[in-house]
C-alpha positions as a printed NumPy array, in Angstrom:
array([[-35.154,   6.08 ,  10.452],
       [-36.663,   8.941,   8.407],
       [-36.471,   8.638,   4.632],
       [-33.997,  11.557,   4.228],
       [-31.61 ,  10.024,   6.771],
       [-31.636,   6.725,   4.867],
       [-30.835,   8.524,   1.593],
       [-27.772,  10.099,   3.236],
       [-26.455,   6.633,   4.114],
       [-26.718,   5.414,   0.521],
       [-23.63 ,   7.436,  -0.494],
       [-21.379,   6.323,   2.387],
       [-18.348,   4.535,   0.884],
       [-17.61 ,   1.019,   2.137],
       [-14.482,  -1.061,   1.563],
       [-15.03 ,  -4.21 ,  -0.506],
       [-12.449,  -6.986,  -0.493],
       [-12.336, -10.418,  -2.081],
       [-10.481, -13.316,  -0.511],
       [ -9.154, -15.933,  -2.908],
       [ -7.994, -18.225,  -0.121],
       [ -5.676, -18.592,   2.834],
       [ -2.582, -20.448,   3.898],
       [ -0.247, -20.671,   6.87 ],
       [  3.512, -20.62 ,   6.7  ],
       [  6.357, -20.229,   9.115],
       [  8.529, -17.139,   9.221],
       [ 11.323, -19.295,   7.743],
       [  9.106, -20.175,   4.748],
       [  8.011, -16.552,   4.391],
       [ 11.621, -15.338,   4.282],
       [ 12.437, -17.888,   1.553],
       [  9.811, -16.446,  -0.82 ],
       [ 11.25 , -15.12 ,  -4.046],
       [  9.804, -13.535,  -7.137],
       [  7.877, -16.103,  -9.152],
       [  7.418, -18.478,  -6.2  ],
       [  3.92 , -19.962,  -5.923],
       [  2.014, -19.816,  -2.648],
       [ -0.646, -22.515,  -2.438],
       [ -3.989, -21.463,  -0.979],
       [ -6.706, -23.555,   0.638],
       [ -9.077, -23.272,  -2.33 ],
       [ -9.334, -25.085,  -5.626],
       [ -9.312, -23.361,  -8.997],
       [-12.866, -22.371,  -9.903],
       [-14.078, -22.512,  -6.299],
       [-16.166, -19.555,  -5.088],
       [-14.331, -16.659,  -3.423],
       [-15.471, -14.744,  -0.326],
       [-16.68 , -11.144,  -0.714],
       [-16.35 ,  -8.915,   2.36 ],
       [-17.773,  -5.461,   3.068],
       [-15.688,  -3.643,   5.685],
       [-14.366,  -6.987,   6.921],
       [-17.752,  -8.715,   7.195],
       [-18.654, -11.668,   4.964],
       [-21.386, -10.603,   2.538],
       [-21.333, -13.065,  -0.347],
       [-19.63 , -15.783,  -2.38 ],
       [-18.657, -15.025,  -5.938],
       [-16.864, -16.134,  -9.075],
       [-13.688, -14.469, -10.342],
       [-14.039, -13.334, -13.938],
       [-12.373, -10.892, -16.352],
       [-14.186,  -8.11 , -18.186],
       [-12.424,  -5.514, -20.359],
       [ -9.036,  -6.688, -19.019],
       [-10.117,  -6.056, -15.407],
       [-10.52 ,  -8.709, -12.733],
       [-14.112,  -8.76 , -11.487],
       [-16.243, -10.837,  -9.14 ],
       [-19.673, -12.054, -10.16 ],
       [-21.817, -12.303,  -7.026],
       [-23.327, -15.763,  -6.711],
       [-24.675, -16.079,  -3.183],
       [-25.658, -13.207,  -0.884],
       [-25.806, -14.137,   2.787],
       [-28.55 , -13.058,   5.146],
       [-27.535, -12.014,   8.666],
       [-28.205, -15.505,  10.074],
       [-26.371, -17.264,   7.202],
       [-23.267, -15.111,   7.712],
       [-22.644, -16.662,  11.123],
       [-22.922, -20.206,   9.734],
       [-20.351, -19.47 ,   7.017],
       [-17.661, -17.803,   9.146]])
C-alpha cells in the first residue's frame, strides 16, 4: 500500500468497547430486574477486562479512574495468532 493511502487510513474512526464480564439469565430473571438489583458477572473484582475494536478482541486491560472518568489501562495487546487462542 502506498504511503499516502496508509496515512488516509490513520484517521478512520473505529469503535472501541470494553467488556467487564458476562452472565446468562432466563427471561423470567430478566423481567424481575429492578433498579438497584445486582447482576453478577463471570469475572472477579480486579480481573482484567477485554478491549475490543469493532467487535474484535485487541487487548486485556485494567479499569481505572482518571479525572472522574472511567478509563482502561491497556495491559496486554494480542497479536493476530494470540487473538484466536483467547476467544
